[in-house]
N, C-alpha and C positions, 0 to 999 in steps of 0.2 A: 505493497499502500502507500508504502514511504519512494517511493522509486515512479510511482505510479502517480503520486499528488506532486510532485517535484516537477515532470514532465507536463502535467498539466497547469503548471502556474509558470513553465515557461513556453506553454503556446498561448496561455490565455491573456500576457503581459502585451504581446504586439497585437494579438488579434484586439481588445478591446481598445487601445490606442489607437491604431492603425481605425477602427470604426467608427470612433468620435469623430476625427482628424479627416475621414472620407467623407461623414454625415454631414458635417458643420461646413467643408466647401462645399456642398451640393446643394445647400440652403440656400447659400452668400451668392454663388452662383444663379440659381433660379431670383433669386431674392433681385436680381438686379435684374431681371430678364422681365420679371413682372413688374416692379415699383413699390414694393412692398417692403416695409421696414425689414433690416436683419434680425431682429431680436423677436420677429411675431415667424418667422418663416424657420428660422432655424428651433426657435419653443417647437412649431406643430413639426416640422423633420420629427424629432424627438422624441414626441409623443407616439406618431408612425409609430418611429421602431418600436419604441419599448410595449407600445401596446401591441405588436406582434409579437414580441419577445414573451409576454406575459402569456401571451395566447397559446403558441409551442410548453410552458411551464402548465398550465392549466391541460391541457392536450396529454399530458407526459404524467402528472396527477392522473387525471379521469384513468389512465392507461393501468398504471400504476394500481390503483383501487381495484379496478376487476382485477388484473391478476392478485390479488394479495386478499381476495374480497371472503379468505377461506375463514369464515368467521365457525368456533369451537360447537359445535351442537351441545354439548356439555361444559357452559362456561361456569367457572368457578369463580364466586362471588368475590369481588372487592373489599377487603377486610378494612374497617377503618384504622388500624394500624399505616395500611400500608396511603390510604386515602389522605392521610393529617399530614406526609409528608410529602405529598404535593401542593404545585404551585410555587409561591416565592419563598416557604419554605423549603423547597427541595435542598441539601446540599451531595453532590461527591460520597458515596460511601455509604451514603440512604438501603440503596438497592441491597446490603446486609440484613434489613429491620427484621429480625428475627426468623432469619430463611422462608422468607415469605417467599413463593413463587407464584405469579401474577402469570394466568393462563390468557390474559388477553396481549402479552410480550414475548409469548412463545413465539420461534423463531421459525422462519413461514419454510418448507423444505426446496431442497438446492434445486432441483427441477424447476419452482416455482424464481427463483432466483435466477438460476440463467435464464430463463423465457424475458423476460425483465429484463437484464441486462444487454439480450439481441438487439430487443426490440429496440435500446438505445446506441447499440452500437450501430444497425444499419439506416437510423435516423440518421446518425453520425458522418455515416460513407454519401450518401445521398445529398446530405448538404456540402458537402468537400464537393462533389461532383457539379452540384447548379451555383457553388462562388466561381469553380476554375472554369465555370462553361460561359455561363453569362453577366459575367459581372463586372465592366467596364473601366478601364481604368483612368483615371481624369487626366484634362488634357492636358499637355505644357503650358506652359503660360506663353501666348499669343505675339509677346515681344524676345521670347528667347526659342526660337524655333529648335528643335531638335536637340533641345538640350536636356541632359537627363544625370539625374544625382543620384551615387553611388544607392549599393544594396545597402551598406554601412557606413555613416557619415560620421566621424568623430567632433563633428561641429556638432550634429543634433542630438549628441552624446552629451557635451560640455551645456549644452543650452538647455537639456534637460536640470540636471544639477544646478545653473543659472539661473533657473526658472524659479527655483525654492527659494531664492536670498528676494525675491518682487513682494511690496507690501502687500498688492491684496492677496497674493498665492499664499503666503503665511496666516492671513488675515481668512482662508477657506479653509487651512487644512486642518480644525477642529468638527465642520461642516462634514468634511470631505471624510475623518474618521469615521462620525457619529453613519454613517452614510452606510462605512462598509460593519458596523459592530450593531446597527441596525438589522440589516438582512444574516447577518450569523446567529445574531438572537433569533429570530423569528426560526431558523432554520435549524440551530442547533442548540434550545430553552426552550423553547414553545413546542416544538416534535421529535428533535431529534433523541434515536436511543442512545444510552450510554451502556455498553454490552460489562458483562462479568464472568467470568467461566468460573462456577464451581461444581466439582465430583463431575467432571466433564456432560454435567448437562448448563444449556447455555441461557442465562436468566435474565431480561431488561428490562431498566426502569427512564422513563422519561419526566420535564418538569411537568408537563399540563397533558398533553395529547393524551401520550401511547398510556399514562401511568393511569388516566383515570377512566378512558372511552376502548380502549385495543389497539391495535398496532394496523387492524383494517379498518381502521378512521383519519387515520393520518392522513392520507392521500385526498378523502373527500375535504376536510378541514384545508387543505393548501389548495387543493381547487378550487376553494370559495376564497383564496386570499390573492389567486392568480385571477380570478377571471377577475373581480373587481378593480384589481392592480392593471389590465390589460385594459377594461374600459374608462377607467376613469386616465389613463395613461394619454387616449384615445379625445378624450374631451379637456385635459387640464392642456393638452399641447394646443388647441385651438382657443380655448375662453384665456388664455392670459393674452391672444394679442386685444379684447377689450377689457381685463378686469387686470391687469399687471400684474406682473411678476412676485413682488413684494406683498399681495392678500395673500395667494398660494403658501409662500414662507414661512409666513403667520399661520395659517391656519394647518399644514400639518406638523408645525412644532406644538401646535397646542393640541390637537390629535392625539400625537404618540406620546406627548406628554402624560394627557387623559389615560390612555391606555394601561402607562407605564405606573401610575398610581392605583388603578386598577388593578393591575396584575398583585401591586405590593399588598394589598386587602382583601384579595377574592382567593377564598379558598375553592378549589374545584373538586365539584361530588361525579357520584356518578353519575348523576342524571340530566349535567351542564351540558349535554353536547350542544345542545343550539346556541350555548352563550358561546362555543370554541367555538362555532361557524360566523356569528357577529364579532369577535375580534378579532380572527383572521382577516373577513373582511374590510373594518376600521382599520388594521394593518396596514392590508394595504394597498388603500386610500392614503394613506401617510406615504406609505413607500413608493406610490406611485406619483406625489411630488417631489419626493427626493431624486428618484431616479432621473425623470424631464426634466428637473428645473436644473439641477447644481449642473448635471453636463452641459443643457443651453447655458448659464448662468459663462462654464470656463468658456465654449463659442464665441458668447458674446465680448464680455471681458479681454481675453485672450486672443483675440480674432488674428492678432497680426505674428501669434507665434502660436501654433494652435498644434502640431505636434509633441511639443516639450511640456506644455502647460495639462493637452491629453495625459500622457506620459506621468506627470504629475499626481493627476486626478485618479489614476489605476494607480498607482501605488501608495500613494495615502489611503486608497479605499481599501488596498488588497490590505492595507498593515489593519485596517480596522477589521476587515476577516478573521486576520491569523491571532487577534488579539481577543475575539470575541469566542475562538476555540480554544483559545489558553487557556480561560475564565472560565470556561465549559467543564473543567476537569479539577480546576483548582478551588473556583468560590462557589458560596451559595449563592441563588437568582437572584435573592433577593439586594448583593452585594453589586449583582450582576444591571441590576435596575436601578438603582442610585448610580452607578457610572453610566449608564445608558444621561440620566434626566441631568449628570452634570455636562457630560456631551456634550448634547443639545444644547442645553443654555449658554456652553462657552459658543458652541458654532452658531448659532443664531447671535452671538452678539458682535460676534469676526461678519456674519455677512449683512449687517446691519452699519456696519463701519464701511465695508465696502459699499455698497448702497452709495451710502455719503461720498463715498472720493472719488464714485462716477459722477455724480449730480453734480460736485465743485466740478472735475475736469470738463464736464457739460453745462457750463451755467446757462441756464432759458431752456433747458429742454431736459426730460427725462432721458434714458438709457433705449428705454423700451419702443420710442418715438423714430431714434435715431436711423434717418436715411442708408441702406445699402453705398449710396455715391458718395457718400460721407468716409468709405472703409477704406483701405488699401485693396488693391487689385487682387485675386484670391491665384495664390501659385497652385499650381498639384503637387 
């Protein structure tokens, strides 16, 4: 698993940075052709992308739910001892409580796992074929025909690290970290199954969903999360043009902060499945804001240094992922929630400062109304 994770990280880093740069440059060129504002088009394009992306997550969770839907016929009633350790009070090691065996967390058969992984592998192969066959390269700059950039650029690598020294980049680091932390929380503490092996029998426990409802419901709950995320990504990307970016950031921070406070005080029970769907959906609504708006914010604020900016974005977001999964095995859930709250507050403070700096640099107008004609010419 360690080599596989390393390979995945090495592939994800350039893939996501290239995607963000490609999408931003495409949006800027489209805005020039249509005369729309740069911010409106960049937000709409990222909304479309993440809407499609979350739709694929939704379909994946639906498929996994069908494959993992072998609910045991003779279900063992979940003991109060185990339920009392679900939710915010869960800590790593609680799976050893009284040698409790929870039937809802029984490991699926090997054939089921192979079927699921085979479906994912097939989807990945099809995706690569589509990318190689149909994705166009961005045209070279019209003033420099035939000029090509090297595949590996020392200047670009240097620019990536120099980007970290920019004031706006430093201010956006906490919010970018939070984006990784909150995704790690919903995947690592809301649903992730923590494994242990005891007497050659694998038993598992999770913080919220698997702990109180069973493994067969994990996919359905996350399907709801992805569905809301997808719909909101499409919708928010278009609404930013009329409402502006700031109200969305404020709403997203209030929504996630409220959910985190609820998670600190709420005790899951075996009858709380409906609430789990509601919480997962609301969390997906907030995530739609972070994914579409933070990416679009980077694309507009750093429009003259996109590759380095998005490399920094992915680096700090990945750092948030890493910390979330490190915390997953070291800290109790309530401590992680306090970390999320603190990082969100710090991140929103940095974001508000960036907005103030942008207004100061463009007196008499907001960045949301900036025309593409005022942006530098886009280079491929």
